[in-house]
C-alpha positions, 0 to 999 in steps of 0.5 A: 215582351221579352225575348228568350231567345236569340236577337240582335241588339244595339251595342255603341251603334253596331248590331249583337246577335246576343241570348239572353245569359240562361240558368245553365250559362250563369252556372257554368260562368260562375264554375268557371269563376271559382278562382276568381274573376272580375268584371268590367266595363269602359263605357262612361255616361258623363264628363266631368267627375269628383275624382280629378283622376277619372275626370273627363274634361282635358280630354273632352276640351282637348277634342275641340280644339280642331273646332276652335275650341270650346269658346267656338260651341254654342252653348245650346248646342255643347250638350249636344256636342258632349254626347255625341263625343262620348259616344263615339269615345265609348266605341273606340274605349271597348276595343281597346279594353277587349284588346287590353284583356286579349294582350294581358293573355286573360280568358273572357266573356263579353255581356252586355247588360241592358236598362231603360234610361229613366228620363226616356225609357230607352232601352241601353245596353252597355257592354262589359267584360267578365274576366277569369284567372285563366290564361287564353289556353285554360291554364290557371293565373295567380288570382292577384295577378288578375286583380292587379290587372283589373285595378289598373284597368279601372283608371286607364278607362275611368271607371269608378269600380270593377266587379271582384270575385276573390276565390270563396271570398262574396263579390265587392265593388273596389276601385282604383286603389283597390279600396271597397266602395260597396256596403254590401255583399252576397255570396255569388249569384243568388235568385231576387224576390220581386220587389227588388229592384235590379234583375235580369230574369231568366228562362223557367218553365215556372210561370215566373221567371225567377230573377238573379243579382249580385248587385249588378244593377242590370235588367237584363244580361246577354251574351253573344250568340253561340257559334254557328260553325266550328271555325268561328268557335276555334276562332273565337276560342283562340282570341281568349272567349269563354264561350258561355 
């Protein structure tokens, strides 16, 4: 059963206090993103990639040197070794990406997309960041600076694409070269019909919850729980977080 109030989820082996993205939070996010925003993640699910600039094979094999190299790992144990390395890497790279966003002086909102693994049905949450065209103090930035930053991060964190919402334009997915990777685009977030595959439900007073999408393939989206006191709010705002 879906929980509409605050809940605890596990993200990269850490417990996060979150709440579902509500309709009011969505409107707040889209309003703040009118001057432009991107959504980017540092998470990867595979080591071998078709694009050599995104391939992580060399990085993985280098990590095995202290264990005697690839040849020292039993073939039956290699899958577990790879999955363990990806888990550790994703945890580390998520921290690095957040630090990069702060260092670049952009405002951001962490968010967590929930989906179920097709093979196991296990619920998994992937962290990503909505990065706005404002600095940490709320002053407008140039959108080209935000776009350049996003494309740089896309390559640095071996992402196939980032989500880009340019001012006054439909959102698109761009690869690290700035080429569009999606064939269709919607005007901002929209509410779905029930037959669409990817969705995020939000609570309403009606019997059936509506759904929205912006071509983001998550069943559920969560954002950090609002601050419990003034000191927490001050700390988070000073770090550049735009609290929904």
